[in-house]
Backbone as a chain_set.jsonl record, in Angstrom:
{"seq": "MVGPFKYLATTLTNQNSFQEEIKRKLKSGNAHHHSVQNLLSSNLIPKNTKIKICRTIILPVVLYGCENLVTQIEGEIKLGVFGNTVLRRIFVPKRDEVTWK", "coords": {"N": [[-29.152, 14.634, -26.512], [-27.849, 11.864, -24.847], [-27.287, 8.331, -23.579], [-27.159, 5.634, -22.362], [-23.849, 4.909, -22.402], [-21.12, 3.014, -21.691], [-17.52, 2.995, -20.34], [-14.444, 2.492, -19.347], [-14.967, 0.104, -18.212], [-17.352, 0.672, -17.053], [-20.959, 2.175, -17.061], [-22.457, 4.723, -17.573], [-24.58, 6.984, -17.664], [-27.919, 8.859, -17.558], [-28.527, 10.04, -15.389], [-26.591, 9.23, -13.049], [-27.168, 7.035, -11.484], [-26.053, 5.129, -9.897], [-26.791, 2.39, -8.558], [-26.909, -0.087, -9.4], [-24.059, -0.284, -11.302], [-22.619, -0.787, -8.932], [-23.757, -3.166, -7.771], [-23.217, -4.991, -10.309], [-20.99, -5.356, -10.525], [-19.958, -5.901, -7.504], [-20.436, -8.344, -8.483], [-19.312, -9.769, -10.085], [-17.29, -9.754, -8.579], [-17.821, -11.427, -6.421], [-17.506, -13.502, -8.364], [-15.301, -13.748, -9.407], [-14.732, -14.422, -7.436], [-15.159, -16.853, -6.221], [-14.266, -19.011, -8.502], [-11.872, -18.759, -7.445], [-12.142, -20.16, -4.411], [-10.999, -22.524, -4.021], [-8.849, -22.425, -3.839], [-8.759, -19.954, -1.757], [-9.426, -21.432, 0.566], [-7.59, -23.725, 1.311], [-4.949, -25.04, 3.335], [-3.152, -25.931, 2.741], [-2.053, -23.149, 1.766], [-0.045, -20.287, 2.339], [-1.226, -17.561, 4.521], [-0.589, -14.993, 3.541], [-0.106, -15.248, 0.805], [-2.744, -16.023, -0.404], [-3.733, -13.581, 0.433], [-2.34, -11.613, -1.078], [-2.747, -13.184, -3.89], [-6.136, -12.668, -3.893], [-5.399, -10.341, -3.815], [-4.547, -9.604, -6.676], [-5.884, -10.715, -7.94], [-9.558, -10.543, -6.934], [-9.334, -8.091, -6.748], [-9.501, -6.083, -8.17], [-10.992, -6.553, -9.722], [-13.216, -6.186, -9.709], [-13.184, -2.988, -8.154], [-12.055, -1.758, -11.064], [-12.212, 0.982, -12.977], [-13.535, 2.144, -11.049], [-13.441, 4.767, -10.274], [-14.615, 6.895, -12.101], [-17.059, 6.56, -11.431], [-19.211, 8.146, -9.229], [-18.381, 9.505, -5.649], [-19.566, 7.613, -3.825], [-21.616, 7.972, 0.024], [-22.122, 5.705, 0.891], [-22.36, 4.138, -1.655], [-19.46, 3.607, -1.507], [-19.213, 2.095, 1.159], [-20.167, -0.419, 0.29], [-18.659, -1.144, -1.236], [-15.793, -1.431, 0.584], [-17.764, -3.511, 2.78], [-17.503, -5.196, 1.141], [-14.702, -6.399, 0.21], [-13.47, -6.712, 2.858], [-15.403, -8.771, 3.693], [-14.08, -10.94, 1.686], [-12.034, -10.891, 2.433], [-12.248, -11.463, 5.364], [-13.274, -14.232, 4.666], [-11.056, -15.26, 4.298], [-9.392, -15.808, 6.049], [-10.949, -16.992, 8.016], [-12.023, -16.435, 11.428], [-11.814, -17.273, 13.714], [-14.689, -18.294, 17.057], [-13.85, -17.151, 20.333], [-13.912, -19.149, 22.931], [-13.804, -17.847, 25.046], [-14.502, -15.406, 25.373], [-17.687, -14.813, 24.349], [-19.119, -16.447, 25.099]], "CA": [[-29.097, 13.497, -24.953], [-27.128, 10.242, -25.2], [-28.624, 7.785, -23.975], [-26.003, 5.609, -21.528], [-22.675, 4.305, -23.211], [-19.677, 2.278, -21.752], [-16.579, 3.425, -20.45], [-13.775, 1.747, -18.196], [-16.598, -0.994, -17.264], [-18.866, 1.661, -16.343], [-22.059, 2.149, -17.203], [-22.866, 5.746, -17.478], [-26.106, 7.038, -17.524], [-27.862, 10.759, -17.33], [-29.065, 9.836, -13.847], [-25.761, 9.144, -12.562], [-27.042, 6.775, -10.348], [-24.362, 3.839, -9.526], [-26.608, 1.438, -7.091], [-26.872, -1.792, -10.533], [-23.649, -1.453, -11.778], [-21.955, -1.506, -8.781], [-24.068, -4.59, -8.371], [-22.832, -5.14, -10.928], [-19.002, -5.136, -10.285], [-19.715, -6.682, -6.715], [-21.51, -9.806, -8.506], [-18.636, -10.367, -10.889], [-16.255, -9.831, -7.797], [-17.936, -12.868, -6.224], [-17.767, -14.674, -9.382], [-13.872, -14.114, -9.482], [-14.194, -15.263, -5.819], [-15.936, -18.325, -6.386], [-13.562, -19.771, -9.075], [-10.319, -19.32, -6.84], [-12.496, -20.709, -3.755], [-9.882, -24.105, -3.77], [-7.952, -21.634, -2.717], [-8.442, -19.262, -0.259], [-9.533, -22.631, 1.822], [-6.024, -24.841, 1.783], [-5.11, -24.925, 4.54], [-1.769, -25.994, 2.763], [-1.277, -22.158, 1.192], [-0.124, -19.769, 3.921], [-3.026, -17.048, 4.547], [0.498, -14.058, 2.768], [-0.051, -15.676, -0.318], [-3.975, -15.385, 0.25], [-4.397, -11.96, 0.571], [-2.183, -11.574, -2.601], [-4.65, -13.602, -5.018], [-7.588, -11.942, -3.634], [-5.095, -8.491, -4.754], [-4.394, -10.257, -7.765], [-7.165, -11.617, -8.896], [-10.934, -10.022, -7.004], [-10.185, -6.534, -5.742], [-8.841, -5.152, -9.575], [-12.318, -6.735, -11.244], [-14.168, -5.539, -8.601], [-12.111, -1.564, -8.041], [-11.87, -1.135, -12.027], [-13.414, 1.713, -12.851], [-14.751, 3.096, -9.779], [-12.702, 6.275, -9.948], [-15.153, 6.858, -12.429], [-18.222, 6.98, -10.304], [-20.564, 9.07, -8.228], [-17.471, 9.521, -5.051], [-21.311, 8.665, -2.639], [-21.218, 6.703, 0.913], [-23.733, 4.088, 0.411], [-21.077, 3.056, -2.329], [-18.565, 3.141, -0.918], [-19.648, 0.797, 2.329], [-20.319, -2.055, -0.068], [-17.108, -2.367, -1.517], [-15.838, -2.262, 1.53], [-17.591, -4.527, 3.193], [-17.353, -6.892, 0.522], [-13.576, -6.34, 0.102], [-13.877, -7.201, 4.847], [-15.485, -10.444, 3.838], [-13.344, -11.715, 1.301], [-10.813, -11.188, 3.355], [-13.01, -12.221, 6.908], [-12.964, -16.3, 4.724], [-9.459, -15.727, 3.995], [-8.251, -15.664, 7.496], [-11.947, -17.538, 9.06], [-11.662, -15.987, 12.638], [-12.664, -18.188, 15.206], [-14.723, -17.653, 17.723], [-13.124, -17.667, 21.184], [-14.826, -19.339, 24.062], [-14.544, -17.131, 26.941], [-15.276, -14.024, 24.954], [-18.852, -15.681, 23.552], [-19.987, -16.19, 26.474]], "C": [[-28.844, 13.052, -25.71], [-27.234, 9.994, -23.884], [-26.201, 6.387, -22.902], [-24.847, 4.367, -22.861], [-21.559, 3.981, -21.78], [-17.897, 3.334, -21.701], [-15.344, 3.157, -18.859], [-14.353, 0.629, -17.58], [-16.802, -0.177, -16.699], [-19.158, 1.73, -17.003], [-22.104, 3.747, -16.397], [-23.988, 6.129, -18.121], [-26.185, 8.596, -17.005], [-28.296, 11.091, -15.727], [-28.111, 10.386, -13.194], [-25.928, 7.717, -11.161], [-26.028, 4.844, -10.443], [-24.729, 2.343, -9.15], [-26.432, 0.036, -8.348], [-25.611, -1.26, -10.103], [-21.902, -1.715, -10.286], [-22.545, -2.498, -7.591], [-23.222, -4.795, -8.893], [-20.825, -5.9, -11.018], [-18.446, -6.032, -8.199], [-20.087, -8.652, -6.775], [-20.309, -10.126, -9.786], [-17.483, -10.687, -9.95], [-16.101, -11.076, -7.691], [-17.917, -14.735, -6.796], [-16.168, -15.523, -9.254], [-13.558, -15.274, -8.02], [-14.039, -16.542, -6.494], [-14.963, -18.971, -6.751], [-12.332, -19.511, -8.359], [-10.741, -20.083, -5.269], [-11.196, -21.49, -2.513], [-8.857, -23.162, -3.032], [-7.354, -20.966, -2.184], [-9.152, -20.694, 0.646], [-9.032, -23.313, 1.806], [-6.135, -24.567, 1.791], [-3.214, -25.4, 4.417], [-0.818, -24.643, 1.984], [-1.538, -21.045, 2.072], [-0.898, -18.643, 3.273], [-1.501, -15.138, 3.072], [0.091, -13.85, 1.386], [-1.874, -15.508, -0.553], [-4.165, -15.114, -0.124], [-4.022, -11.119, -0.726], [-2.729, -12.35, -4.281], [-5.549, -13.064, -4.139], [-6.638, -10.107, -3.875], [-4.837, -9.005, -5.875], [-5.32, -10.118, -9.216], [-8.86, -11.235, -8.163], [-10.173, -8.895, -7.378], [-9.485, -5.464, -7.254], [-10.166, -5.653, -10.465], [-13.119, -6.422, -9.874], [-14.685, -3.848, -8.922], [-12.005, -0.981, -9.668], [-12.86, -0.886, -12.529], [-13.681, 2.548, -12.705], [-14.409, 4.154, -10.01], [-13.152, 7.298, -11.709], [-16.836, 7.832, -12.154], [-18.106, 7.85, -9.324], [-18.378, 9.088, -6.835], [-19.709, 9.545, -4.012], [-20.904, 7.203, -1.411], [-21.59, 5.533, 1.221], [-22.707, 2.798, -0.312], [-20.394, 3.0, -1.754], [-18.486, 2.02, 0.298], [-19.647, -0.063, 1.771], [-19.474, -2.122, -0.518], [-15.928, -2.475, -0.698], [-15.52, -3.8, 2.205], [-17.406, -5.851, 2.412], [-15.757, -7.163, -0.228], [-13.647, -6.856, 1.925], [-14.395, -8.424, 4.643], [-14.772, -11.422, 2.809], [-11.487, -12.268, 1.652], [-10.555, -11.848, 4.903], [-12.929, -14.419, 6.475], [-11.944, -16.865, 3.926], [-9.098, -16.304, 4.875], [-9.303, -16.16, 8.421], [-11.234, -17.213, 10.683], [-12.53, -17.874, 13.534], [-13.402, -17.593, 16.556], [-14.29, -18.568, 19.581], [-14.369, -18.188, 22.392], [-15.052, -18.291, 25.019], [-14.743, -16.08, 25.996], [-16.66, -13.753, 24.636], [-19.655, -16.039, 24.206], [-20.414, -14.733, 27.404]], "O": [[-29.112, 13.23, -26.899], [-27.284, 10.88, -23.03], [-24.974, 6.476, -22.947], [-25.098, 3.504, -23.702], [-21.342, 4.875, -20.962], [-17.35, 4.024, -22.562], [-15.487, 3.569, -17.708], [-14.132, 0.331, -16.406], [-16.382, -0.187, -15.542], [-18.476, 1.557, -18.013], [-21.904, 3.994, -15.208], [-24.335, 5.561, -19.157], [-25.358, 9.316, -16.444], [-28.34, 12.167, -15.129], [-28.185, 11.522, -12.726], [-25.141, 7.49, -10.242], [-25.668, 3.88, -11.119], [-23.972, 1.373, -9.195], [-25.694, -0.874, -7.968], [-25.397, -1.381, -8.897], [-20.83, -2.308, -10.405], [-21.893, -2.63, -6.555], [-22.171, -4.874, -8.257], [-20.009, -6.672, -11.52], [-17.374, -6.459, -7.771], [-20.074, -9.601, -5.991], [-20.745, -11.001, -10.534], [-16.724, -11.618, -10.216], [-15.246, -11.827, -8.162], [-18.062, -15.901, -6.429], [-15.804, -16.692, -9.127], [-12.815, -16.205, -7.71], [-13.11, -17.073, -7.101], [-14.41, -19.643, -5.881], [-11.474, -20.278, -8.796], [-9.777, -20.651, -4.756], [-10.766, -21.351, -1.368], [-8.286, -23.245, -1.945], [-6.146, -20.915, -1.951], [-9.215, -20.344, 1.824], [-9.631, -24.25, 2.334], [-6.843, -23.724, 1.24], [-2.337, -25.337, 5.279], [0.371, -24.689, 1.667], [-2.637, -20.727, 2.527], [-1.209, -18.557, 2.085], [-1.889, -14.586, 2.042], [-0.057, -12.764, 0.825], [-2.082, -14.404, -1.057], [-4.763, -15.477, -1.137], [-4.739, -10.32, -1.329], [-2.954, -11.898, -5.404], [-5.065, -13.559, -3.121], [-7.195, -9.022, -4.041], [-5.288, -8.004, -6.432], [-5.427, -9.783, -10.395], [-9.695, -11.701, -8.939], [-10.347, -8.62, -8.565], [-9.1, -4.298, -7.164], [-10.382, -5.278, -11.618], [-13.416, -7.498, -9.356], [-15.698, -3.411, -9.469], [-11.867, 0.24, -9.732], [-13.901, -1.517, -12.716], [-14.0, 3.522, -13.387], [-15.402, 4.88, -9.96], [-12.398, 8.066, -12.307], [-17.38, 8.9, -12.433], [-17.105, 8.219, -8.71], [-17.343, 8.679, -7.362], [-20.538, 10.413, -3.74], [-20.343, 6.122, -1.592], [-21.147, 4.565, 1.84], [-22.393, 1.635, -0.058], [-20.519, 1.992, -1.059], [-17.639, 1.128, 0.241], [-19.138, -1.001, 2.383], [-19.01, -3.26, -0.466], [-15.068, -3.316, -0.96], [-14.598, -4.608, 2.318], [-17.241, -7.017, 2.769], [-15.631, -8.013, -1.109], [-14.222, -7.941, 1.836], [-13.939, -9.315, 5.36], [-14.842, -12.632, 3.025], [-10.577, -13.069, 1.439], [-9.59, -12.372, 5.46], [-12.725, -15.392, 7.202], [-11.752, -17.908, 3.3], [-8.46, -17.346, 4.726], [-9.039, -15.994, 9.612], [-10.146, -17.665, 11.039], [-13.282, -18.839, 13.666], [-12.922, -16.617, 17.132], [-14.35, -19.74, 19.952], [-15.454, -17.645, 22.597], [-16.075, -17.941, 25.607], [-15.973, -16.055, 26.03], [-16.995, -12.568, 24.603], [-20.866, -15.992, 23.987], [-21.095, -14.83, 28.425]]}, "num_chains": 1, "name": "protein.A"}
């Protein structure tokens, strides 16, 4: 019997349960997002530059080693929600008065 071990920054176990690993990756992604939050919320930086910052700093931290995870719908959904949340923070959508009445 082999105990849990790390491979490509992912902890692999006998149970193939990756919920804790996905939570750890999302927590790390949030920490990196908060470290560049002042850049992403600046009005002086164009949105396409903010997207490049997101793709080079935040997403690789979250997605590194995910090819080793067994594809589970729940994990894919959580990673997709995280990506959409970061993009939503970059674009800061405004509510339209006509639409929301």
